N, C-alpha and C positions, 0 to 999 in steps of 0.2 A: 695636835699641830693641824693646824689651816694649811692646807694645800694652796701653792700660789704658781703660779706660769709662768717662766722665761723665756721668752721669745728670744733668740737669736738669731738678724736674717741679718744677710750677708746681700751686701746689693747692688748693681746692674752692673756690668764691667762692661764698659763700649769700647772698642777698638773702629774707628773707621776711619775713613781716609779723609784729605785735608784736601780742601780746593785751592784755599789762600789764607792768609794771615797778613798782621800788621807788627807781631810778636815780636821781642830783639830778645835776643839769646845773651841768657843769664852767664857771667864768665865764674861766678863762683861754680865750684863744685867741693867745699868744706861739706865735710859731715853734720859734724855741729858745729854750734854758733856759738861766739863764745856765753853766751848764756846759760851754756851747762857745760859740765866737768868736761874735757880729755876723756875719751876714749881711746885707746892702744886699738891700732890697726892692725895687728894680729884677732885683736878681741872679735872686732865688726867683721877681718873674713871670716872666724870660727863662726858667727850665730850665722852669720850668710849660708853658710858650706851647710851647716845647721836646719838650718830654713829650708837649702833646698835639700837635703834627706826627706825632709817630710814633703814636699811639694808630689818628689818621686814617687813616693810612697804609694800619699792619696790615688796620683797620677794610673800606677799600676791599677791599684784597687776601684776606682771609678772603671778604670777601659774593661774588666770582665765583662760588661756589660755591651751588645752588637755596635756596631755605627758611630759615626762620629764622633766627635769631644771636645769638649771645649770651656775650658774656666780657667782663672787665679789665683794660682795658690798665696801668691800675694793677701791679695784681697783677705783672702778664708784664713790665714794666719795672723793679719792687720784685725778682723774683726774678736778672734779668738784670744790674741791675748790683749785685747779689752773685759775679755769674761775671765782669763787668767789672774787678770787682777783682782778680780773677786772670791780666787776659788781656795780653798784652802785645806789641810787635809789628804786624805786618799783622793778626793779629785785632784788637788794640786798636783798633787804627783803623776797621776795617772795623762792627766793634761802637761806637766814635762816632760812624760816619757815619750810619749807623742808626737807632738809637737815641737820636741828637741828645741824647750825654754829651759833658759840658766834659772837657777833652784833662787839665784838673789832677781828680783822682779824687778827692783830696782833700779839695775845695771840692764834687764830686758828691755823695759820701759826708753829707758833712755836713746835705746839701741834706738828704737822702732820710732823714736822721734825723730831723730840725726838720721835714719834709713830715709824716714815721710819725705825730711826737708831736702836730700836729695830731689826725692823723685822727683819731688814740686821746679826745681830750676830747670827740669829736660822740658824749658819752652823753646822756641828759635822761631821763626821764619817758615821752616816748615814740620815743625815737630809741637801741640800741645799735649801736658798731663799735667791731669789735674786728681787729687782724694779732695775725698771728704766724708767726715766721721760722721755722727748724728748719735743721739740717744733721748727716748721717747720712756718714761716714764709716770706710772700712776699718782695722778697729782696730790693723792691723802696717803700716799705709801710714803712710809723711815726711809729713807738709802740712805749710806754712810754718807756724813762730808770727805771725810777724808780717799773716800771709793770716787766719788764723783769731780774733784778738785783735782783727781792724779788723769781723770782720761781728760778734763777738759783740758790741760796744762800739759800732758805727754802725748794725747792723742788727738789735741785740735778736738774733741768732738761737743757739738752745739747739744745742750740740753734742755729737754720740751716737757714742760708738764701737760698730760695730757688723760682725759678720762677713759681710760677704756672700759669701766665696767656700766657705765650709763650710757656713754657716746663712743662706742664701738667704733660706729662707720664714720662720723666725726674723725676721731683718731686715725684711722688704716688711710682716708680725705689726705689728712693733713701729710701724712709722713707720704704716700704717694707722691705727691704737688712737691714736696722738696726732693725727691728721686729724679721726678721729672724737670727740675730746675736745673737740680744740679747735671742732667745727663743731656740739657739745652734740649730736653722736648724729644728726647730718642727715646724713651720708655713711658709707658700709660700702663695704668692697676700692677705695677708692679705686687703689689701685694694682697694675694688676692683675699674674699672677705671671710672664707674659713680658715685665714690663719688665726684670725683675732678675735679672741673673747672674751666675756666677764675676769676671767681669773691671769688673762693678760698683767704681768707688771709693768714688765718691760723690754723694750724692743734694742736693739742694736746694730747703728746702722753704717755700710762702709757702702763707699762709690770708688770707683776707676773711673776716669773718661782719659779717651788717647786717643788724640786726632793725627795721623802721622802721612807726611810722604815720603816716598822715597827720594832716597840721594840722591837717584836718578830715576826717572821714570819709565815704565814700560812702552811705548809708542802705542796708541791705540789702535793703527791700521793694523800692527801686528797681529791684534786678538781677534783667535777667529777658532767655527765652533769643531772640535775633532774629539778624538775617544778618548775617553778616561776608565780606562780597566779595573771594574774592583776587586776579579779576581781572574787567573789566565783563561774563564771561560765565560766569563760578563762582562760586557762594559754597556756604556752609558756615553750622551754626550753631554761634552761640557766648551764651554768659554774658555780656552787655554790661550794666556795672554806668552809675551816672548820678547825678548832685549838679548842685543851683542853685547855687553859691558863683562867689564873689569871687577871680579869676585875674589873672597879668598873661600878654598875651597879646598876638599882632601879627598881621595878616592883610601877608602877601607877593603875591608877583603867583602864586607857582605852589605856595605851599604854608601852611598855618598853624602858628606855631608857641605851643607853653601852657606854662608853668612847673603844678607842679606842688610844692608844699614840704612838706616833713616837720617831722613835729614838730621843733620847734624852729630850724625855719629855719637850717638848715646847710646842710643836702644838700635838695635837690629833683629832681626828677625832669621833664626838659623831653621833647617829646612835639615831633618835624617830622611837619606830617599834609598828605603832599601834595593838592590842590582834585578833581584828576584820579585814577579808580581805581587808571589804571594808572602816576599819577605818581612812584610810588619811584625806579625807575631814573634821572628827571632829578635827581631829588633827590638822590641816592648822586653822580653824576657833576657836580653842584657843590660837593660838597665840601670844602671846602678851608680851609684855619686861617683865611686872610682872610675870608671866608665866612661860618665858624661865628664869628670873632666880631664880625662886623658881625652877624650876626642875633642873638647874645648880647647883643650893645649895642643890640640897639633893644629889642627883649624886657626886658631890665632896665631900660628908661630907659622902658618905656611902664608908661598907672595901671594897676592893678590896677580892674578891671570886671568887674559882672557874667556868668558863663560856665557856659553847662546844656555841662556835658562827661560824653562817654559815648567810655569805653575798655573792652576787655573784661579780663575777667578771663586772669591768665597765669598758667602755668604751666611755664616755659622751661629745660630742663637740654640739657646742649651739654659735649659732649669732645671737644676739640681738639689734635691733634699740630700744633705749631706749625714743629718744626726746617726742615720744607720753607718754609715761605712767607716766612719767618727770612731764611733764606738765599735765598731769591729780592730781598726787598729791599735785599739787598747784603750781606752778612755770612754768604758760603758755607765758609771754613774753619772758625768753629768748628764746625763738624761733621763734619772731614772729618780720618781718621788720619792724620800724617804734614806737619796745613799748621796745624791749630791750635795754637797757642802760649798754654796755658796754667800755665807756669812759676812765675807767681804764688803758684798754688797749692801747687805742692810742688817745684818748681824742676826735676821733671823733663820738661817738656816735651814726655810722653809721654798726655798727658789730651786728652781731646776728648771733644764733648757730642754724647752715642745720641741722646739723646731728652727733645723737652723739651713735657710734657703741661700740657693745661690744662683744668679743668672746675669749670664754671658752672651757679650755677642761680639764680634768679630765681622769688618768687610775687608776684603784685599781686592783692587782695584789697580788700572796702571796706573790712575796719578801718582806725579812727585816731581823734584824741581826738574828740569833739561839737564841733561849732558854739562858736566864741568869742563872745560880747556883739557886739562889734565887727562882728564878720561878717554879726550877724544885723539888725545898726540898718542894715549895707551892701544884704544883700537885701531891703529896703525900700523902698530910694529907688529912684523911677522911672524906668528909663532902658532902652533899648534892648539886652534879652539877649543875646549873643551864643552861635549854637550849634555846637561843636566836636564832630562824633560821628567817632571814631576808631573806622571799621566796614570799613575796606580798609585795604591795608599803611603802616606808618608806619613812619619811626624813630625810637629812643629813645636817651635817653643820660641816668645818674644825675653829678650831679658836684658838687661844693663853689660852694655858691653867691659865699663869700670869695675864693677863688683861683681857681676857673674849673677846678679839676682834673676832669678825665673821670676819673671811677673805674669807672666801668661802659658800655660800648656795645651796643649791639644793635639786629634792625629787628625787625618783628612783620609772617609773609605769613601764615598757617594756625594760629591759636590753638585750631587743633584738633588740632595734634602739637607734641608736648614738645620 
């Protein structure tokens, strides 16, 4: 059997500050439109919980390496769902177990499509959120028509025929040009020349692009250089921005949690800040789905109160090769020639995943909308002010406030490093 390579590519996830926008707020929050069967709310909630379980497992696997970390588990799940659509046999079973996908693939694809539609609605004057999927296939290779139809219909993926065999560089440039266009020129040369060769058959790409303003911006005049404590005996200088505002926060035994909403209040940044400078490892050891649900419950039920919040300006960029971590989590067959069964893609059974590349970037600065009148009124109240200073390693995530979908996760160890 001739060996073929199947390159599964998870494209750049960008989160950058928004300076201005003319977009209108979409009023609809329906997860599924009228063209698709209605799915029970309980089923959607269960699938989101399963997806978050995978997100935490992947985070804990990636966090074994020291240093900063940032990635989009939602993007990873989206691209692997397109791969799962073509998986069969033991490969399908392993992927279902690791990714917590339902064995009923049709239900999964409906849920993924509905979830994507909901994400696309999150566009307001201070928030832009867009997703794009694409499929790049060898032009003379025969793919199953039902597979191509499914990923086009349920994942909105654009299929483009290219020639990896005789025009490898041209194909690479075409994919990179698409990625650069979808990220508004925020990425260049995403696919390195070493990733593609003449045995590449298919590339799946997913892009998430997010530009967001804070519901209340951090005053630029408050930003100042200060110490960020890497550990109890090491520190670096970093630009810390701060403001006095009304936020939901909760004081746990070993850490503080605070939610900083983006404009529109659909998405928010949640910080989990250990009370001890060296407390991040203990916090990560306690990071389970049940614990996270409990933490977010308490945070969501808390009454917004005055907080003097201080966090570092961030500019993180990560490039991760995920095939080894995913194999370690329990799906090794997908990456092994002769073991992978992706016959649902082309019927041959000769395809396997060679690489899973994920690149993510996040920039966090002071930009955001001006304080609202209600916020100003609250600030005038006489009450105790909580001081929350993120000047040592912490865990953060960006989530959908309506469904609690973990869109992005990361940790800040050293703000002086990208």
